[in-house]
Backbone as a chain_set.jsonl record, in Angstrom:
{"seq": "MEEGGYLINIPGVPHFVAYSWLAMLILIVVSLMVRKSMKLVPTGIQNFIETVVEALYNLCEDVIGHRWARAHFPLIGTLGVYILLCNYMGLIPGFDSPTANINTTASCAVPVFFATHYYGIRVHGFKYINHFLGPIRKIYALPLMLIMLFVEVIGHLARPVTLSVRLFGNMMSKHILLGVLAILAPIGLPVLVLGLGVLVGLVQAFVFVLLSVMYLAGAVEEAH", "coords": {"N": [[-3.694, -5.449, -14.404], [-6.934, -3.53, -13.673], [-7.127, 0.368, -13.53], [-8.532, 1.388, -10.935], [-7.618, -1.016, -9.784], [-5.147, -1.014, -8.158], [-3.157, -0.138, -5.192], [-1.991, 1.477, -4.901], [-2.197, 4.414, -6.446], [-1.033, 7.633, -8.065], [-0.99, 10.44, -9.446], [0.505, 11.119, -12.46], [2.471, 9.629, -12.139], [3.775, 6.777, -13.533], [2.627, 3.124, -12.332], [4.721, 1.099, -12.107], [6.913, 2.255, -11.376], [5.898, 4.352, -9.028], [5.411, 2.085, -7.457], [8.431, 1.367, -7.494], [9.338, 2.329, -5.94], [8.581, 2.047, -3.496], [9.131, -0.337, -3.071], [12.303, 0.382, -2.512], [11.487, 2.299, -0.116], [10.752, 0.41, 1.359], [12.715, -1.141, 2.259], [14.513, 0.693, 3.537], [13.875, 1.463, 5.35], [13.038, -0.967, 6.787], [16.199, -1.306, 7.124], [16.979, 0.552, 8.469], [15.333, -0.406, 11.008], [16.783, -2.463, 11.654], [19.266, -1.612, 12.341], [19.57, -0.219, 14.124], [18.405, -1.371, 16.368], [19.989, -3.556, 16.517], [21.744, -6.577, 17.212], [24.229, -8.988, 19.317], [24.014, -11.515, 19.269], [21.819, -12.557, 16.956], [18.22, -11.937, 16.401], [14.77, -12.451, 15.085], [13.568, -10.29, 12.973], [15.942, -9.338, 12.457], [17.682, -11.568, 12.441], [17.182, -12.689, 10.195], [17.341, -10.81, 7.608], [20.563, -10.841, 8.061], [20.645, -13.552, 6.639], [20.108, -13.842, 4.671], [21.712, -11.73, 3.428], [24.419, -12.742, 3.922], [23.979, -14.538, 2.931], [24.312, -13.414, -0.03], [26.862, -12.639, 0.355], [28.537, -14.259, 0.459], [27.968, -15.425, -1.987], [29.64, -13.69, -3.814], [32.203, -14.001, -2.606], [32.434, -16.803, -3.342], [32.48, -16.789, -6.525], [34.132, -14.588, -6.768], [36.356, -14.642, -5.141], [38.042, -13.329, -2.473], [39.301, -11.163, -2.752], [38.074, -9.359, -3.614], [35.415, -9.422, -2.978], [34.38, -7.722, -1.276], [34.499, -5.639, -2.276], [33.008, -5.328, -4.524], [30.399, -6.02, -3.302], [28.383, -4.032, -2.379], [27.03, -3.449, -4.703], [25.62, -5.37, -5.501], [24.629, -7.199, -3.286], [22.604, -4.926, -2.733], [21.211, -5.253, -5.439], [20.623, -7.897, -5.236], [18.375, -7.657, -3.23], [16.316, -5.987, -3.595], [15.48, -6.873, -6.297], [14.353, -8.842, -5.368], [12.312, -8.165, -3.643], [10.958, -6.7, -5.067], [9.938, -8.691, -7.15], [8.293, -10.389, -5.278], [6.89, -8.845, -4.752], [4.582, -8.759, -6.345], [2.893, -10.452, -6.374], [1.125, -10.113, -4.647], [-2.288, -9.354, -3.511], [-3.375, -6.268, -5.202], [-1.317, -4.976, -5.448], [1.268, -4.26, -7.191], [4.099, -5.473, -9.513], [7.384, -4.316, -9.923], [9.439, -5.068, -11.34], [8.144, -6.595, -13.387], [8.166, -5.079, -15.78], [10.107, -3.744, -18.166], [11.125, -1.176, -17.998], [12.301, -1.126, -15.213], [14.052, -3.749, -15.148], [15.696, -2.967, -16.841], [16.768, -0.59, -15.788], [18.114, -2.162, -13.828], [20.196, -3.53, -15.07], [21.934, -2.11, -16.492], [23.865, -0.729, -14.788], [24.81, -2.705, -13.905], [26.162, -3.548, -16.243], [28.4, -1.329, -16.752], [29.251, -0.779, -14.33], [30.914, -3.838, -14.819], [33.274, -2.755, -16.94], [33.92, -0.78, -15.836], [35.344, -1.35, -13.007], [36.648, -3.333, -14.887], [38.627, -2.327, -16.493], [39.756, -0.351, -14.295], [40.933, -2.256, -13.274], [43.227, -3.501, -14.839], [43.998, -1.6, -17.09], [45.252, -0.08, -19.531], [45.605, -2.888, -20.746], [42.809, -3.979, -20.472], [42.062, -4.489, -22.435], [42.874, -7.17, -23.755], [40.919, -8.947, -22.965], [39.112, -9.051, -24.903], [39.45, -9.642, -27.064], [40.512, -12.83, -27.207], [42.13, -15.683, -27.417], [44.71, -15.621, -28.746], [47.365, -13.552, -28.957], [49.102, -12.404, -31.408], [50.808, -10.716, -33.624], [50.527, -12.026, -36.669], [48.239, -12.769, -36.323], [46.369, -11.211, -36.257], [44.077, -10.828, -38.077], [42.33, -12.846, -36.774], [42.163, -11.941, -34.389], [40.804, -9.378, -34.989], [38.405, -10.59, -35.63], [37.405, -11.308, -33.208], [37.054, -9.362, -31.612], [34.949, -7.925, -31.919], [32.97, -9.625, -31.795], [33.345, -9.977, -29.267], [32.848, -7.507, -28.028], [29.86, -7.562, -29.663], [28.983, -9.435, -27.657], [29.401, -8.217, -24.852], [27.313, -6.055, -25.665], [25.555, -6.947, -25.746], [25.033, -8.329, -23.281], [23.297, -6.523, -21.296], [21.183, -6.291, -22.512], [19.976, -8.644, -22.014], [19.949, -9.467, -19.489], [17.914, -7.381, -18.496], [15.676, -7.859, -20.31], [15.62, -11.014, -19.553], [14.697, -11.345, -17.067], [12.445, -9.679, -16.991], [10.731, -10.782, -18.834], [9.701, -13.251, -18.113], [8.596, -12.214, -15.312], [6.515, -10.784, -16.28], [5.128, -13.143, -17.815], [4.358, -14.619, -15.31], [2.734, -12.934, -14.567], [0.535, -12.361, -16.408], [-0.852, -15.002, -16.249], [-1.407, -15.705, -14.269], [-3.404, -13.748, -14.212], [-5.023, -14.975, -15.821], [-5.654, -17.519, -14.839], [-7.159, -16.478, -12.825], [-9.11, -15.881, -13.845], [-10.293, -17.945, -15.113], [-10.074, -19.995, -13.958], [-11.271, -19.29, -10.581], [-11.071, -20.48, -8.137], [-8.88, -22.015, -6.18], [-6.98, -22.971, -8.097], [-5.621, -20.658, -8.899], [-4.334, -20.236, -6.547], [-1.842, -22.371, -6.371], [-1.005, -21.897, -8.593], [0.004, -19.373, -7.233], [1.979, -20.157, -5.359], [3.986, -21.105, -7.104], [4.757, -18.623, -8.289], [5.915, -17.364, -6.405], [8.332, -19.434, -6.103], [9.499, -18.952, -8.69], [10.192, -15.72, -8.619], [11.993, -16.126, -6.667], [14.02, -17.784, -7.848], [14.719, -16.29, -10.452], [15.706, -13.841, -9.144], [17.849, -14.741, -8.603], [19.532, -15.693, -10.466], [19.72, -13.642, -12.065], [21.316, -12.178, -10.093], [23.36, -13.577, -10.009], [24.697, -14.264, -12.514], [25.617, -11.508, -12.854], [27.562, -11.367, -10.91], [29.326, -12.636, -12.029], [30.07, -11.304, -14.463], [31.069, -9.692, -12.987], [33.418, -10.683, -11.919], [34.845, -11.759, -14.29], [35.489, -9.447, -15.32], [37.5, -8.461, -13.433], [39.501, -10.622, -13.585], [42.325, -12.131, -14.875], [43.056, -12.102, -17.858], [43.356, -14.856, -20.142]], "CA": [[-4.733, -5.298, -13.818], [-7.689, -2.006, -14.339], [-6.139, 1.344, -13.33], [-8.634, 0.966, -9.634], [-6.939, -2.213, -9.154], [-4.003, -0.854, -8.005], [-3.287, 0.316, -4.083], [-1.183, 2.866, -4.774], [-1.653, 5.282, -7.468], [-0.87, 8.379, -7.974], [-1.369, 10.891, -10.824], [1.083, 11.098, -13.253], [3.215, 8.381, -12.071], [3.609, 5.498, -13.399], [2.847, 1.987, -11.435], [5.854, 0.159, -11.352], [7.867, 3.872, -10.581], [5.407, 4.467, -7.729], [6.012, 0.877, -6.205], [9.718, 0.67, -7.195], [9.847, 3.984, -4.649], [7.504, 1.514, -2.433], [10.251, -1.291, -2.361], [13.384, 0.928, -2.378], [10.965, 2.426, 1.062], [10.595, -0.838, 2.221], [14.308, -1.469, 2.276], [15.233, 1.967, 3.956], [12.9, 1.164, 6.733], [14.089, -2.131, 7.453], [17.512, -0.776, 6.736], [17.384, 1.222, 9.905], [15.122, -0.711, 11.941], [17.633, -3.371, 11.464], [20.621, -1.241, 12.671], [18.169, 0.573, 15.524], [18.213, -2.863, 17.194], [21.178, -4.792, 16.45], [22.046, -7.582, 18.508], [25.127, -9.599, 19.02], [22.767, -13.072, 18.836], [20.843, -11.983, 16.125], [17.15, -12.796, 16.326], [13.59, -11.943, 14.669], [13.722, -9.133, 10.773], [17.591, -9.203, 12.09], [18.263, -13.255, 11.919], [16.746, -13.343, 8.766], [18.216, -9.994, 6.959], [21.771, -11.862, 7.911], [20.587, -14.843, 6.666], [19.991, -12.778, 3.364], [23.222, -10.627, 3.802], [25.487, -13.331, 4.437], [24.224, -15.669, 1.462], [24.442, -13.151, -0.962], [28.704, -12.145, 0.244], [29.202, -15.782, 0.402], [27.592, -15.765, -3.533], [30.43, -12.639, -4.48], [33.103, -14.52, -2.396], [32.88, -17.765, -4.142], [32.709, -16.67, -7.718], [35.019, -13.619, -7.232], [37.156, -14.444, -4.538], [37.621, -13.006, -1.365], [40.147, -9.719, -2.483], [36.903, -8.849, -4.723], [33.709, -9.324, -2.366], [33.892, -6.569, -0.236], [34.479, -4.288, -3.513], [31.366, -5.869, -5.211], [28.841, -6.544, -2.529], [27.172, -2.997, -2.253], [26.311, -3.071, -5.592], [25.64, -7.318, -5.653], [23.856, -7.08, -2.182], [21.372, -4.609, -3.507], [20.619, -5.441, -6.615], [19.4, -9.069, -5.089], [17.141, -8.084, -2.164], [15.413, -5.131, -4.676], [14.59, -7.521, -6.604], [13.702, -10.174, -4.825], [11.159, -7.631, -2.906], [10.131, -6.814, -6.386], [9.082, -10.184, -7.62], [6.966, -10.546, -4.639], [5.244, -7.319, -4.743], [2.9, -8.67, -7.512], [2.142, -11.671, -5.273], [0.269, -9.503, -2.861], [-3.179, -8.565, -4.163], [-3.542, -4.613, -4.61], [0.338, -4.691, -5.349], [2.552, -4.115, -8.904], [5.659, -5.827, -9.72], [7.933, -3.269, -10.967], [10.735, -6.58, -12.045], [7.931, -7.213, -14.683], [8.411, -3.898, -16.258], [11.193, -3.232, -18.712], [12.547, 0.139, -17.346], [13.114, -1.19, -13.828], [14.8, -4.272, -15.319], [16.819, -2.233, -18.129], [17.486, 0.299, -14.996], [19.544, -2.727, -12.807], [21.138, -4.459, -15.62], [22.864, -1.472, -17.089], [24.484, -0.118, -13.452], [25.645, -3.712, -13.981], [27.539, -3.344, -17.285], [29.052, -0.262, -16.784], [30.425, -1.528, -13.511], [31.841, -4.359, -15.2], [33.826, -2.049, -17.132], [34.914, 0.443, -14.609], [36.949, -2.162, -12.655], [38.137, -4.333, -15.593], [39.398, -0.865, -16.516], [40.332, -0.116, -13.269], [42.325, -3.555, -12.945], [44.214, -3.837, -15.856], [44.02, -0.03, -17.644], [44.934, -0.318, -21.511], [45.573, -4.326, -20.898], [41.976, -4.355, -20.482], [41.738, -4.766, -24.277], [43.33, -8.266, -24.164], [39.794, -9.408, -22.796], [38.608, -9.282, -26.011], [41.26, -10.111, -28.831], [40.539, -14.001, -27.605], [43.665, -16.6, -27.061], [46.268, -15.383, -29.725], [47.707, -12.172, -29.524], [50.347, -12.301, -32.07], [50.641, -10.147, -35.166], [50.256, -12.833, -37.463], [46.875, -13.848, -36.016], [45.274, -10.009, -36.191], [42.77, -10.961, -38.433], [41.573, -13.659, -35.666], [42.017, -10.726, -32.855], [39.494, -8.187, -35.178], [37.062, -10.874, -35.618], [37.198, -11.899, -31.594], [37.144, -8.232, -31.103], [33.645, -7.815, -33.323], [32.058, -10.436, -31.323], [33.141, -10.301, -27.973], [32.065, -6.286, -27.909], [28.438, -7.664, -29.402], [28.239, -9.793, -26.188], [29.227, -7.195, -23.863], [26.219, -5.395, -25.735], [24.282, -8.023, -25.018], [24.401, -9.004, -21.385], [22.325, -5.702, -20.649], [19.706, -6.625, -23.117], [19.532, -10.417, -21.653], [19.624, -9.668, -18.309], [16.457, -6.9, -18.307], [14.369, -9.442, -20.866], [14.916, -11.985, -19.268], [13.649, -11.355, -16.072], [10.98, -8.627, -17.762], [9.766, -11.973, -19.702], [9.775, -14.05, -16.651], [7.825, -12.278, -14.404], [5.63, -10.614, -17.234], [4.211, -14.424, -18.239], [3.681, -14.801, -14.853], [1.963, -11.874, -14.049], [-0.36, -13.006, -17.342], [-1.136, -16.725, -16.466], [-2.128, -15.455, -12.666], [-4.913, -13.248, -14.309], [-5.702, -15.857, -16.688], [-5.685, -18.438, -14.466], [-8.021, -15.45, -11.911], [-10.569, -15.457, -14.698], [-10.838, -18.795, -15.84], [-10.905, -20.641, -12.192], [-10.928, -18.102, -9.039], [-10.664, -20.25, -6.882], [-7.802, -23.312, -6.026], [-5.741, -23.251, -8.92], [-4.442, -19.773, -8.559], [-2.911, -20.606, -5.306], [-0.694, -23.349, -6.703], [0.669, -20.539, -8.972], [1.392, -18.111, -6.598], [3.495, -20.846, -4.903], [4.977, -21.427, -8.362], [5.388, -17.553, -8.292], [7.39, -17.317, -5.233], [9.425, -19.936, -6.422], [10.023, -18.217, -9.743], [10.361, -14.86, -7.884], [13.818, -16.436, -6.052], [14.958, -18.011, -8.948], [14.521, -15.171, -11.095], [16.702, -13.022, -8.772], [18.844, -15.634, -7.949], [19.608, -15.677, -11.676], [19.978, -12.2, -12.053], [22.613, -11.855, -9.698], [24.785, -14.458, -10.337], [25.088, -13.809, -13.539], [25.97, -10.229, -12.638], [28.676, -12.174, -9.949], [29.816, -13.601, -13.165], [30.599, -10.963, -15.437], [31.816, -8.815, -12.999], [34.333, -11.89, -12.318], [35.496, -11.936, -15.401], [36.451, -8.721, -15.755], [38.482, -8.241, -13.006], [40.356, -11.276, -13.695], [43.566, -11.655, -15.752], [42.964, -12.473, -19.113], [43.911, -15.976, -20.863]], "C": [[-5.616, -3.504, -13.997], [-6.619, -1.163, -12.864], [-6.714, 0.851, -11.453], [-8.521, -0.502, -9.398], [-5.949, -2.152, -7.969], [-4.133, -0.052, -6.452], [-3.209, 1.836, -3.887], [-1.126, 3.54, -6.211], [-2.244, 7.054, -7.3], [-0.206, 8.986, -9.223], [-0.178, 11.231, -11.592], [2.772, 10.36, -13.448], [3.051, 7.044, -12.768], [3.462, 3.748, -12.656], [3.746, 1.254, -11.562], [6.994, 1.683, -11.006], [7.306, 3.842, -9.031], [5.824, 2.742, -6.82], [7.471, 0.423, -6.528], [9.824, 1.41, -5.92], [9.333, 3.257, -3.215], [8.819, 0.521, -1.854], [11.646, -0.755, -1.757], [12.687, 2.184, -0.371], [11.101, 1.602, 2.248], [11.992, -1.006, 2.942], [15.539, -0.423, 2.774], [14.688, 1.221, 5.773], [13.618, 0.599, 7.627], [15.504, -2.55, 7.908], [17.951, -0.755, 8.442], [16.771, 0.566, 10.741], [16.222, -1.78, 12.359], [19.499, -2.847, 12.841], [20.517, -0.664, 13.542], [18.633, -1.019, 16.443], [19.02, -4.056, 16.877], [21.811, -5.306, 17.396], [23.518, -8.46, 18.682], [24.172, -10.774, 18.042], [21.299, -12.433, 17.713], [18.841, -12.872, 15.824], [16.019, -12.113, 15.689], [14.162, -11.715, 13.008], [15.872, -9.361, 11.543], [18.572, -10.336, 11.925], [17.765, -13.317, 10.667], [17.36, -12.385, 7.21], [20.121, -10.692, 6.856], [21.446, -12.782, 7.04], [20.603, -13.688, 4.815], [21.122, -12.273, 2.549], [23.897, -11.701, 3.238], [25.14, -14.55, 2.98], [24.473, -15.027, 0.258], [25.977, -12.728, -1.383], [28.895, -13.615, 0.064], [29.036, -16.259, -1.495], [29.049, -15.429, -4.177], [31.57, -13.462, -3.766], [33.722, -15.852, -3.242], [32.902, -17.832, -5.181], [33.714, -15.902, -8.125], [36.346, -13.62, -6.345], [37.136, -13.318, -3.323], [38.213, -11.707, -1.208], [39.05, -9.086, -3.067], [35.496, -8.593, -3.878], [33.526, -8.436, -2.083], [33.795, -5.099, -1.444], [32.737, -4.723, -3.701], [29.828, -5.987, -4.783], [28.279, -5.84, -2.101], [26.558, -3.677, -3.725], [25.318, -4.697, -5.826], [24.386, -7.381, -4.753], [22.77, -6.473, -2.137], [20.663, -4.392, -4.426], [19.57, -6.427, -5.985], [18.175, -9.272, -4.46], [16.325, -7.028, -2.73], [14.876, -5.674, -5.604], [13.99, -8.538, -6.832], [12.779, -9.383, -4.034], [10.013, -7.435, -4.182], [9.186, -7.562, -6.693], [8.27, -10.095, -6.687], [6.059, -9.593, -4.184], [4.564, -7.974, -5.213], [2.664, -9.835, -7.337], [1.167, -11.079, -4.186], [-1.267, -8.286, -3.88], [-3.132, -6.654, -4.224], [-1.978, -4.506, -5.145], [0.731, -5.021, -6.679], [3.766, -4.28, -8.652], [6.362, -5.096, -10.663], [8.805, -4.129, -11.972], [9.264, -6.831, -13.323], [7.32, -5.952, -15.72], [9.925, -3.54, -16.849], [12.035, -2.071, -18.755], [13.166, -0.98, -16.467], [14.275, -2.399, -14.189], [15.948, -3.945, -15.837], [17.499, -1.465, -16.828], [18.63, -0.579, -13.881], [20.224, -3.15, -14.049], [22.089, -3.369, -16.433], [23.714, -0.734, -16.34], [25.516, -1.669, -13.513], [26.79, -3.95, -15.333], [28.326, -2.209, -17.651], [30.205, -0.753, -15.552], [31.291, -2.548, -13.712], [33.087, -4.154, -16.129], [34.39, -0.973, -16.846], [36.271, -1.053, -13.545], [37.042, -3.152, -13.379], [39.478, -2.967, -15.751], [41.021, -0.287, -15.769], [41.48, -0.795, -12.135], [43.153, -3.401, -13.36], [44.072, -2.671, -16.469], [44.081, -0.996, -18.6], [44.625, -2.246, -21.467], [44.176, -5.289, -20.717], [41.468, -5.47, -22.024], [42.106, -6.447, -24.217], [41.72, -9.49, -23.839], [39.146, -10.01, -23.827], [39.182, -9.362, -27.771], [41.249, -11.539, -28.36], [42.37, -14.252, -27.103], [44.758, -15.932, -27.749], [46.022, -14.467, -29.848], [48.741, -11.812, -30.087], [49.877, -11.4, -33.621], [50.013, -10.916, -36.613], [48.95, -13.568, -36.848], [45.907, -11.881, -35.938], [44.39, -10.334, -37.009], [41.931, -11.956, -37.365], [41.244, -12.482, -34.512], [40.742, -9.88, -33.592], [38.296, -9.226, -34.928], [36.393, -11.391, -34.109], [36.404, -10.806, -31.333], [35.469, -7.653, -31.073], [32.387, -8.671, -32.245], [32.146, -10.431, -29.955], [32.034, -8.552, -27.331], [30.421, -6.225, -28.295], [28.117, -8.821, -27.798], [27.984, -9.324, -25.368], [28.2, -6.466, -23.928], [25.079, -5.846, -24.686], [24.079, -8.163, -23.779], [23.44, -7.538, -20.821], [20.903, -5.954, -21.026], [19.115, -7.85, -22.667], [19.55, -9.965, -20.248], [18.535, -8.87, -18.137], [15.725, -7.681, -19.207], [14.407, -10.192, -20.55], [14.208, -12.395, -17.709], [12.435, -10.575, -16.211], [9.973, -9.831, -18.393], [8.949, -12.914, -18.103], [8.63, -13.852, -15.573], [6.594, -11.631, -14.854], [4.743, -11.526, -17.452], [3.709, -14.344, -16.572], [2.229, -14.448, -14.336], [0.241, -11.971, -14.94], [-0.625, -13.966, -17.278], [-1.378, -16.368, -14.859], [-3.672, -15.077, -13.114], [-5.752, -13.76, -15.295], [-6.963, -16.751, -16.126], [-7.546, -17.775, -13.209], [-9.261, -15.87, -12.778], [-11.265, -16.951, -14.655], [-11.206, -20.318, -14.347], [-10.025, -19.719, -10.988], [-10.657, -18.772, -7.814], [-9.622, -22.205, -7.231], [-6.669, -23.257, -7.036], [-4.775, -21.584, -8.698], [-3.266, -19.28, -7.744], [-2.015, -21.521, -5.796], [0.14, -22.465, -7.596], [0.961, -19.914, -8.406], [2.479, -18.686, -5.613], [4.297, -20.964, -5.941], [5.446, -19.856, -8.046], [6.165, -17.362, -7.418], [8.841, -17.922, -5.46], [10.387, -19.766, -7.8], [11.079, -16.771, -9.125], [11.978, -14.931, -7.39], [14.787, -16.925, -7.107], [15.35, -17.104, -9.966], [15.508, -13.968, -10.268], [17.9, -13.594, -8.65], [19.829, -15.884, -9.407], [20.621, -14.534, -12.382], [21.432, -11.419, -11.603], [23.557, -12.632, -9.65], [25.051, -13.993, -11.7], [25.773, -12.613, -13.678], [27.33, -10.442, -11.88], [29.698, -12.276, -11.34], [30.89, -13.097, -14.092], [31.322, -9.988, -14.675], [33.562, -9.6, -12.398], [35.238, -11.886, -13.137], [36.266, -11.094, -15.98], [37.643, -8.635, -14.679], [39.71, -9.611, -13.243], [41.409, -11.281, -14.931], [42.958, -12.212, -17.248], [43.846, -13.503, -19.661], [44.194, -16.147, -22.727]], "O": [[-5.005, -2.5, -14.363], [-5.927, -1.563, -11.928], [-5.95, 0.249, -10.698], [-9.411, -1.098, -8.793], [-5.893, -2.962, -7.043], [-5.123, 0.671, -6.343], [-3.758, 2.767, -3.299], [-0.226, 3.304, -7.017], [-3.237, 7.552, -6.769], [0.701, 8.49, -9.891], [0.306, 12.107, -10.876], [3.693, 10.436, -14.261], [2.118, 6.302, -12.459], [4.57, 3.228, -12.523], [3.52, 0.306, -10.81], [7.849, 1.603, -10.124], [7.954, 3.46, -8.057], [6.427, 2.557, -5.763], [7.882, -0.636, -6.055], [10.43, 0.962, -4.947], [9.576, 3.71, -2.096], [9.343, 0.531, -0.74], [12.128, -1.255, -0.741], [13.549, 2.682, 0.352], [11.376, 1.797, 3.432], [12.145, -0.974, 4.163], [16.759, -0.473, 2.623], [15.157, 0.742, 6.805], [14.333, 0.938, 8.57], [15.925, -3.477, 8.601], [18.649, -1.412, 9.213], [17.438, 0.631, 11.774], [16.467, -1.851, 13.563], [20.269, -3.421, 13.61], [21.609, -0.405, 14.049], [19.575, -1.01, 17.235], [18.718, -5.245, 16.977], [22.376, -4.7, 18.306], [23.948, -8.491, 17.529], [23.825, -10.878, 16.865], [20.157, -12.034, 17.94], [18.481, -13.916, 15.281], [16.234, -10.901, 15.689], [14.785, -12.423, 12.216], [16.827, -9.501, 10.779], [19.73, -10.301, 11.508], [18.11, -14.324, 10.048], [17.696, -12.889, 6.139], [20.729, -10.925, 5.811], [22.447, -12.859, 6.327], [21.45, -12.956, 4.303], [21.356, -12.39, 1.346], [24.016, -11.678, 2.013], [25.955, -15.168, 2.294], [24.848, -15.752, -0.663], [26.427, -12.525, -2.511], [29.714, -13.897, -0.811], [29.707, -17.091, -2.108], [29.681, -16.255, -4.835], [32.252, -13.802, -4.733], [34.867, -16.023, -3.662], [33.339, -18.93, -5.525], [34.281, -16.028, -9.21], [37.285, -12.867, -6.603], [36.225, -12.491, -3.285], [38.042, -11.024, -0.198], [39.195, -7.869, -2.947], [34.68, -7.708, -4.134], [32.475, -7.925, -2.469], [33.224, -4.01, -1.384], [31.696, -4.429, -3.113], [28.736, -6.03, -5.35], [27.435, -6.256, -1.307], [25.581, -4.423, -3.656], [24.26, -4.686, -6.454], [23.269, -7.569, -5.234], [21.808, -7.053, -1.633], [19.705, -3.621, -4.48], [18.348, -6.284, -5.976], [17.301, -10.126, -4.609], [15.219, -7.147, -2.202], [13.797, -5.218, -5.983], [13.391, -9.057, -7.774], [12.121, -10.244, -3.451], [8.838, -7.785, -4.298], [7.972, -7.368, -6.617], [7.196, -9.647, -7.089], [5.002, -9.536, -3.556], [3.511, -8.032, -4.578], [2.125, -10.41, -8.282], [0.651, -11.568, -3.18], [-1.273, -7.212, -4.481], [-2.854, -5.963, -3.243], [-1.67, -3.316, -5.076], [0.457, -6.114, -7.174], [4.482, -3.625, -7.894], [6.159, -5.107, -11.877], [8.857, -3.916, -13.183], [9.692, -7.403, -14.326], [6.224, -5.965, -16.28], [10.809, -3.116, -16.104], [13.145, -1.898, -19.259], [14.175, -1.625, -16.751], [15.38, -2.231, -13.674], [17.039, -4.408, -15.504], [18.713, -1.623, -16.701], [19.588, -0.079, -13.293], [21.407, -2.978, -13.756], [23.042, -3.86, -17.037], [24.447, 0.016, -16.985], [26.711, -1.694, -13.217], [27.93, -4.414, -15.298], [28.872, -2.122, -18.75], [31.407, -0.999, -15.652], [32.354, -2.541, -13.092], [33.909, -5.066, -16.229], [35.215, -0.327, -17.492], [37.461, -1.366, -13.569], [37.519, -4.135, -12.811], [40.623, -2.796, -15.33], [42.189, -0.027, -16.059], [42.2, -0.5, -11.182], [44.137, -3.124, -12.674], [43.252, -2.777, -15.558], [43.522, -2.084, -18.738], [43.671, -2.793, -22.02], [44.094, -6.517, -20.741], [40.901, -6.512, -22.351], [41.265, -7.041, -24.891], [41.555, -10.575, -24.398], [38.686, -11.152, -23.82], [39.161, -9.158, -28.985], [42.114, -12.078, -29.052], [43.295, -13.543, -26.707], [45.785, -15.734, -27.1], [45.046, -14.026, -30.455], [49.455, -10.97, -29.543], [48.905, -11.508, -34.369], [49.213, -10.416, -37.403], [48.744, -14.779, -36.925], [44.777, -11.754, -35.467], [43.357, -9.976, -36.442], [40.743, -11.666, -37.222], [40.169, -12.299, -33.941], [39.731, -9.687, -32.916], [37.348, -8.922, -34.204], [35.233, -11.756, -33.917], [35.259, -10.952, -30.907], [35.004, -7.003, -30.137], [31.224, -8.319, -32.051], [31.171, -10.825, -29.315], [31.039, -8.467, -26.611], [29.658, -5.417, -27.766], [27.096, -8.811, -27.11], [26.905, -9.456, -24.79], [27.752, -6.01, -22.876], [24.356, -5.542, -23.737], [22.971, -8.117, -23.245], [22.868, -7.721, -19.747], [19.869, -5.905, -20.361], [17.933, -8.123, -22.872], [18.527, -10.501, -19.821], [17.735, -9.521, -17.466], [14.909, -8.355, -18.58], [13.416, -10.865, -20.835], [13.503, -13.341, -17.358], [11.444, -10.851, -15.535], [8.743, -9.787, -18.416], [7.894, -12.95, -17.471], [7.936, -14.73, -15.061], [5.599, -11.731, -14.136], [3.563, -11.182, -17.387], [2.54, -13.967, -16.477], [1.225, -15.048, -13.953], [-0.855, -11.76, -14.419], [-0.815, -14.392, -18.417], [-1.596, -17.445, -14.303], [-4.723, -15.608, -12.755], [-6.843, -13.306, -15.643], [-8.159, -16.873, -16.393], [-8.574, -18.407, -12.963], [-10.331, -16.165, -12.246], [-12.42, -17.17, -14.291], [-12.104, -21.106, -14.049], [-8.848, -19.549, -10.672], [-10.232, -18.266, -6.776], [-9.727, -23.089, -8.081], [-5.509, -23.506, -6.71], [-3.582, -21.471, -8.419], [-2.225, -18.63, -7.835], [-0.94, -21.141, -5.331], [1.351, -22.251, -7.56], [2.105, -19.481, -8.545], [3.468, -18.107, -5.164], [5.498, -20.922, -5.672], [6.557, -19.771, -7.524], [7.331, -17.152, -7.752], [9.955, -17.445, -5.241], [11.52, -20.204, -7.998], [12.309, -16.741, -9.155], [12.884, -14.13, -7.618], [15.97, -16.614, -7.245], [16.512, -17.233, -10.352], [16.049, -13.163, -11.025], [18.94, -12.938, -8.595], [20.962, -16.317, -9.198], [21.717, -14.552, -12.941], [22.212, -10.642, -12.154], [24.651, -12.286, -9.202], [25.889, -13.092, -11.746], [26.575, -12.552, -14.609], [28.249, -9.693, -12.211], [30.857, -11.862, -11.323], [31.928, -13.632, -14.483], [32.17, -9.334, -15.281], [34.639, -9.015, -12.519], [36.42, -12.001, -12.812], [37.218, -11.296, -16.734], [38.782, -8.751, -15.131], [40.876, -9.319, -12.979], [41.292, -10.482, -15.86], [42.089, -13.061, -17.045], [45.045, -13.233, -19.726], [44.683, -17.179, -23.185]]}, "num_chains": 1, "name": "protein.A"}
C-alpha cells in the first residue's frame, strides 16, 4: 500500500508500529468499558468478550490442565485477542495489519519462548534438563543423550522462528493477494478474498495460541 493509503501516519514511526499501538489502545479501551459496565447476566460487548475469554481459557485448561491454566492464561489470552485483532485490522481499508510484519510476530513469539523455559525451570528446577535428554538416561546411553540434547536445543530455538514466520507469511500473502486482485478485478472477487481473510485471520490466531499452549504444557509436564 502506498504511503498515502494509510489512515494513520505518524512521522518517524513505521506503520506496523502505529497500528500495533492502535490495537493495544482498542483492547485497553474495550477492557475498561466491559469492566465499567459489568453485569451478572452479560449482554452486548460483555457477552462477546466473555465468549472469547472463555474459549481461550478452556483451551488452556484442556491442554495444560486446571492446575496451570490460571498461571498461563494471562499470556495466552493476551496473545490470542491481540493477534486476532491485528489480523483483522488489515481487512479494513486504510488500515494495516501489524501481524503482516515479521517484527510484530517475533515480538509475540519470543515471550512464549522465554515463558516456556521459565516455567519449566520453575517447576522442575535442574531436572528440567531431562526434557532435552531423551527417554533413556543411563550412563551407557551418554552418546544418545548428547545427540538428543543437541536436537532438542535446535528444536526449541526454532520454535520462535516457526511461530513468527508462519503467522507473518500467511498474513503477508493474504495482503499481497488482496492487492493483486484489487487491481485485476476490483469488483466482486476481492470481496470473496476478504471473506477468506476473515477465516485465515481466525485460524492463524488459533494456531499461534494452540502451539504456544502446547509448548508451555510440555515444559511443565514431567519428562518421560
